The first five atom37 places (N, CA, C, CB, O) and aatype in JSON, in Angstrom:
{
  "aatype": [12, 0, 15, 10, 15, 6, 16, 13, 6, 14, 3, 1, 1, 14, 3, 7, 0, 19, 0, 10, 8, 13, 16, 14, 0, 6, 17, 1, 8, 10, 10, 6, 3, 14, 7, 13, 10, 4, 5, 3, 3, 2, 1, 18, 10, 0, 14, 1, 1, 10, 12, 7, 19, 14, 19, 0, 9, 19, 14, 3, 8, 1, 17, 7],
  "atom_mask": [
    [1, 1, 1, 1, 1],
    [1, 1, 1, 1, 1],
    [1, 1, 1, 1, 1],
    [1, 1, 1, 1, 1],
    [1, 1, 1, 1, 1],
    [1, 1, 1, 1, 1],
    [1, 1, 1, 1, 1],
    [1, 1, 1, 1, 1],
    [1, 1, 1, 1, 1],
    [1, 1, 1, 1, 1],
    [1, 1, 1, 1, 1],
    [1, 1, 1, 1, 1],
    [1, 1, 1, 1, 1],
    [1, 1, 1, 1, 1],
    [1, 1, 1, 1, 1],
    [1, 1, 1, 0, 1],
    [1, 1, 1, 1, 1],
    [1, 1, 1, 1, 1],
    [1, 1, 1, 1, 1],
    [1, 1, 1, 1, 1],
    [1, 1, 1, 1, 1],
    [1, 1, 1, 1, 1],
    [1, 1, 1, 1, 1],
    [1, 1, 1, 1, 1],
    [1, 1, 1, 1, 1],
    [1, 1, 1, 1, 1],
    [1, 1, 1, 1, 1],
    [1, 1, 1, 1, 1],
    [1, 1, 1, 1, 1],
    [1, 1, 1, 1, 1],
    [1, 1, 1, 1, 1],
    [1, 1, 1, 1, 1],
    [1, 1, 1, 1, 1],
    [1, 1, 1, 1, 1],
    [1, 1, 1, 0, 1],
    [1, 1, 1, 1, 1],
    [1, 1, 1, 1, 1],
    [1, 1, 1, 1, 1],
    [1, 1, 1, 1, 1],
    [1, 1, 1, 1, 1],
    [1, 1, 1, 1, 1],
    [1, 1, 1, 1, 1],
    [1, 1, 1, 1, 1],
    [1, 1, 1, 1, 1],
    [1, 1, 1, 1, 1],
    [1, 1, 1, 1, 1],
    [1, 1, 1, 1, 1],
    [1, 1, 1, 1, 1],
    [1, 1, 1, 1, 1],
    [1, 1, 1, 1, 1],
    [1, 1, 1, 1, 1],
    [1, 1, 1, 0, 1],
    [1, 1, 1, 1, 1],
    [1, 1, 1, 1, 1],
    [1, 1, 1, 1, 1],
    [1, 1, 1, 1, 1],
    [1, 1, 1, 1, 1],
    [1, 1, 1, 1, 1],
    [1, 1, 1, 1, 1],
    [1, 1, 1, 1, 1],
    [1, 1, 1, 1, 1],
    [1, 1, 1, 1, 1],
    [1, 1, 1, 1, 1],
    [1, 1, 1, 0, 1]
  ],
  "atom_positions": [
    [[-40.48, 21.26, -17.06], [-40.47, 21.47, -15.61], [-40.14, 22.86, -15.32], [-39.5, 20.56, -14.9], [-39.24, 23.41, -15.96]],
    [[-40.83, 23.5, -14.37], [-40.55, 24.9, -14.06], [-39.25, 25.0, -13.34], [-41.67, 25.52, -13.24], [-38.89, 24.13, -12.54]],
    [[-38.53, 26.1, -13.63], [-37.24, 26.35, -13.01], [-37.47, 26.84, -11.54], [-36.41, 27.42, -13.85], [-38.47, 27.49, -11.26]],
    [[-36.58, 26.54, -10.68], [-36.73, 26.9, -9.24], [-36.26, 28.31, -8.99], [-35.93, 25.94, -8.33], [-35.35, 28.76, -9.69]],
    [[-36.81, 29.02, -8.07], [-36.35, 30.34, -7.66], [-34.95, 30.28, -7.28], [-37.15, 30.9, -6.53], [-34.48, 29.23, -6.83]],
    [[-34.19, 31.4, -7.45], [-32.86, 31.54, -7.08], [-32.73, 31.38, -5.62], [-32.33, 32.82, -7.53], [-31.66, 30.98, -5.15]],
    [[-33.72, 31.66, -4.87], [-33.6, 31.56, -3.34], [-34.11, 30.27, -2.83], [-34.39, 32.68, -2.64], [-34.19, 30.06, -1.61]],
    [[-34.46, 29.34, -3.76], [-34.81, 28.05, -3.25], [-33.71, 27.24, -2.55], [-35.32, 27.28, -4.34], [-32.59, 27.12, -3.06]],
    [[-34.07, 26.69, -1.34], [-33.17, 25.85, -0.62], [-33.82, 24.54, -0.26], [-32.7, 26.55, 0.61], [-34.8, 24.5, 0.47]],
    [[-33.28, 23.46, -0.78], [-34.0, 22.19, -0.47], [-33.82, 21.91, 1.06], [-33.41, 20.94, -1.37], [-32.9, 22.43, 1.7]],
    [[-34.74, 21.08, 1.6], [-34.78, 20.74, 2.98], [-33.93, 19.52, 3.09], [-36.23, 20.52, 3.5], [-34.4, 18.38, 3.01]],
    [[-32.61, 19.79, 3.29], [-31.64, 18.64, 3.57], [-31.02, 18.77, 4.86], [-30.55, 18.55, 2.55], [-30.78, 19.89, 5.33]],
    [[-30.74, 17.73, 5.46], [-30.01, 17.67, 6.74], [-28.54, 17.35, 6.5], [-30.64, 16.61, 7.67], [-28.2, 16.68, 5.52]],
    [[-27.65, 17.83, 7.39], [-26.19, 17.65, 7.19], [-25.83, 16.12, 6.98], [-25.39, 18.24, 8.45], [-24.9, 15.75, 6.27]],
    [[-26.62, 15.34, 7.63], [-26.33, 13.84, 7.6], [-26.86, 13.1, 6.32], [-26.99, 13.16, 8.86], [-26.66, 11.91, 6.1]],
    [[-27.54, 13.93, 5.53], [-28.06, 13.49, 4.21], [-29.42, 12.77, 4.4], [0.0, 0.0, 0.0], [-29.99, 12.31, 3.41]],
    [[-29.93, 12.65, 5.58], [-31.3, 12.1, 5.76], [-32.33, 12.85, 5.12], [-31.64, 12.0, 7.13], [-32.24, 14.08, 5.05]],
    [[-33.34, 12.22, 4.65], [-34.49, 12.88, 3.88], [-35.78, 12.22, 4.43], [-34.36, 12.67, 2.21], [-35.81, 11.02, 4.72]],
    [[-36.78, 12.99, 4.55], [-38.13, 12.49, 5.08], [-39.16, 13.36, 4.23], [-38.31, 12.72, 6.82], [-39.06, 14.56, 3.97]],
    [[-40.24, 12.45, 3.82], [-41.38, 13.12, 3.21], [-42.28, 13.56, 4.27], [-42.1, 12.24, 2.23], [-42.51, 12.86, 5.26]],
    [[-42.85, 14.86, 4.06], [-43.71, 15.4, 5.06], [-45.23, 15.38, 4.5], [-43.22, 16.88, 5.45], [-45.52, 15.84, 3.4]],
    [[-46.08, 14.85, 5.33], [-47.52, 14.76, 4.96], [-48.31, 15.21, 6.16], [-47.94, 13.3, 4.53], [-47.93, 14.94, 7.3]],
    [[-49.47, 15.93, 5.91], [-50.35, 16.21, 6.93], [-51.17, 14.92, 7.21], [-51.21, 17.39, 6.55], [-51.18, 14.03, 6.37]],
    [[-51.85, 14.8, 8.34], [-52.69, 13.64, 8.53], [-53.69, 13.34, 7.44], [-53.39, 13.78, 9.75], [-53.96, 12.18, 7.1]],
    [[-54.25, 14.42, 6.92], [-55.26, 14.2, 5.76], [-54.63, 13.71, 4.53], [-56.0, 15.48, 5.39], [-55.24, 12.89, 3.84]],
    [[-53.36, 14.18, 4.15], [-52.69, 13.71, 3.0], [-52.27, 12.26, 3.22], [-51.5, 14.59, 2.69], [-52.4, 11.44, 2.31]],
    [[-51.8, 11.95, 4.36], [-51.41, 10.54, 4.57], [-52.59, 9.58, 4.51], [-50.71, 10.39, 5.9], [-52.54, 8.5, 3.92]],
    [[-53.64, 10.03, 5.16], [-54.93, 9.19, 5.06], [-55.3, 9.0, 3.59], [-56.17, 9.91, 5.83], [-55.68, 7.9, 3.19]],
    [[-55.18, 10.05, 2.81], [-55.65, 9.88, 1.39], [-54.78, 8.88, 0.72], [-55.6, 11.23, 0.58], [-55.3, 8.06, -0.04]],
    [[-53.4, 8.86, 0.95], [-52.5, 7.86, 0.43], [-52.95, 6.5, 0.85], [-51.09, 8.12, 0.88], [-53.04, 5.6, 0.02]],
    [[-53.24, 6.33, 2.1], [-53.61, 5.04, 2.61], [-54.9, 4.5, 2.07], [-53.7, 5.11, 4.05], [-55.14, 3.3, 2.09]],
    [[-55.71, 5.38, 1.58], [-56.98, 4.9, 0.89], [-56.78, 4.2, -0.43], [-57.88, 6.07, 0.63], [-57.68, 3.51, -0.92]],
    [[-55.62, 4.35, -1.0], [-55.29, 3.67, -2.27], [-55.13, 2.15, -2.05], [-53.97, 4.26, -2.88], [-54.23, 1.73, -1.32]],
    [[-55.92, 1.39, -2.61], [-55.86, -0.11, -2.34], [-54.51, -0.75, -2.71], [-56.99, -0.85, -3.15], [-54.14, -1.83, -2.23]],
    [[-53.81, -0.05, -3.56], [-52.44, -0.61, -3.94], [-51.29, -0.15, -2.98], [0.0, 0.0, 0.0], [-50.14, -0.57, -3.15]],
    [[-51.59, 0.65, -2.03], [-50.47, 1.19, -1.22], [-49.71, 0.09, -0.56], [-50.97, 2.16, -0.15], [-48.47, 0.11, -0.58]],
    [[-50.35, -0.88, 0.03], [-49.67, -1.96, 0.77], [-49.25, -3.05, -0.19], [-50.57, -2.55, 1.88], [-48.64, -4.03, 0.24]],
    [[-49.53, -2.94, -1.41], [-49.03, -4.03, -2.35], [-47.52, -3.78, -2.69], [-49.91, -4.05, -3.74], [-46.81, -4.67, -3.16]],
    [[-47.07, -2.55, -2.43], [-45.67, -2.32, -2.66], [-44.84, -2.68, -1.39], [-45.44, -0.85, -3.08], [-45.21, -2.22, -0.31]],
    [[-43.8, -3.43, -1.45], [-43.03, -3.84, -0.35], [-42.38, -2.72, 0.38], [-42.06, -4.77, -0.78], [-42.12, -2.82, 1.58]],
    [[-42.07, -1.57, -0.36], [-41.42, -0.47, 0.35], [-42.28, 0.56, 0.95], [-40.55, 0.18, -0.51], [-41.8, 1.6, 1.41]],
    [[-43.59, 0.28, 0.96], [-44.51, 1.19, 1.68], [-44.87, 0.54, 3.03], [-45.83, 1.49, 0.83], [-44.9, -0.68, 3.19]],
    [[-45.14, 1.48, 3.99], [-45.44, 0.97, 5.33], [-46.28, 2.12, 6.05], [-44.04, 0.59, 6.16], [-45.9, 3.28, 6.12]],
    [[-47.44, 1.65, 6.55], [-48.36, 2.74, 7.14], [-48.11, 2.82, 8.66], [-49.97, 2.4, 6.86], [-48.53, 3.83, 9.23]],
    [[-47.5, 1.9, 9.37], [-47.16, 1.99, 10.77], [-45.78, 2.47, 10.97], [-47.33, 0.69, 11.44], [-44.92, 2.33, 10.1]],
    [[-45.56, 3.06, 12.13], [-44.19, 3.6, 12.36], [-43.16, 2.42, 12.31], [-44.12, 4.38, 13.77], [-43.46, 1.38, 12.89]],
    [[-42.08, 2.53, 11.71], [-41.61, 3.67, 10.87], [-42.35, 3.79, 9.56], [-40.14, 3.53, 10.58], [-42.22, 2.88, 8.75]],
    [[-43.07, 4.79, 9.31], [-43.92, 4.97, 8.09], [-42.92, 5.2, 6.9], [-44.99, 6.24, 8.25], [-41.94, 5.93, 7.0]],
    [[-43.23, 4.56, 5.85], [-42.43, 4.68, 4.63], [-43.27, 4.84, 3.35], [-41.54, 3.46, 4.48], [-44.38, 4.3, 3.29]],
    [[-42.81, 5.55, 2.35], [-43.45, 5.69, 1.11], [-42.39, 5.52, 0.09], [-44.19, 7.01, 0.97], [-41.45, 6.31, 0.06]],
    [[-42.49, 4.52, -0.75], [-41.44, 4.21, -1.78], [-40.06, 4.05, -1.14], [-41.38, 5.35, -2.85], [-39.03, 4.36, -1.74]],
    [[-40.07, 3.53, 0.12], [-38.86, 3.32, 0.87], [-38.26, 4.52, 1.61], [0.0, 0.0, 0.0], [-37.3, 4.4, 2.37]],
    [[-38.86, 5.68, 1.38], [-38.35, 6.91, 2.02], [-39.17, 7.18, 3.38], [-38.49, 8.18, 0.98], [-40.39, 7.08, 3.37]],
    [[-38.54, 7.49, 4.44], [-39.24, 7.73, 5.65], [-40.29, 8.83, 5.46], [-38.26, 8.08, 6.74], [-40.13, 9.72, 4.63]],
    [[-41.38, 8.75, 6.26], [-42.45, 9.72, 6.23], [-42.57, 10.37, 7.55], [-43.75, 9.1, 5.84], [-42.51, 9.67, 8.56]],
    [[-42.74, 11.69, 7.64], [-42.99, 12.35, 8.83], [-44.42, 13.01, 8.72], [-41.86, 13.36, 9.12], [-44.69, 13.73, 7.76]],
    [[-45.31, 12.77, 9.71], [-46.59, 13.38, 9.75], [-46.44, 14.74, 10.56], [-47.66, 12.38, 10.4], [-45.97, 14.76, 11.7]],
    [[-46.88, 15.87, 9.88], [-46.75, 17.14, 10.46], [-48.12, 17.76, 10.51], [-45.76, 17.99, 9.69], [-48.99, 17.39, 9.71]],
    [[-48.35, 18.68, 11.42], [-49.78, 19.32, 11.61], [-50.0, 20.1, 10.37], [-49.93, 20.3, 12.96], [-51.14, 20.08, 9.9]],
    [[-49.1, 20.79, 9.78], [-49.32, 21.52, 8.49], [-48.01, 21.67, 7.85], [-50.0, 22.93, 8.68], [-47.0, 21.24, 8.41]],
    [[-47.95, 22.28, 6.68], [-46.64, 22.31, 5.96], [-45.77, 23.49, 6.41], [-46.88, 22.39, 4.43], [-44.63, 23.63, 5.96]],
    [[-46.29, 24.32, 7.29], [-45.5, 25.33, 7.89], [-44.55, 24.76, 9.07], [-46.46, 26.41, 8.41], [-43.6, 25.4, 9.53]],
    [[-44.89, 23.64, 9.43], [-44.09, 22.9, 10.5], [-42.72, 22.59, 9.99], [-44.79, 21.55, 10.95], [-42.61, 22.09, 8.87]],
    [[-41.69, 22.83, 10.71], [-40.33, 22.57, 10.45], [-40.03, 21.27, 9.96], [0.0, 0.0, 0.0], [-38.87, 20.96, 9.7]]
  ]
}
């Protein structure tokens, strides 16, 4: 695994909440997988989840 830059800062909130960020195209690609809904901890409607982790849909990855 590549080492992280010394200036790398993880996107963490003070309350410890974490969300995965996907663009609409990336999310749609995940939904096309026939096994997506076979997993109990995946959900495509709000509140969206992937492997039990909340998902945020963002216009692009520059979005906060």
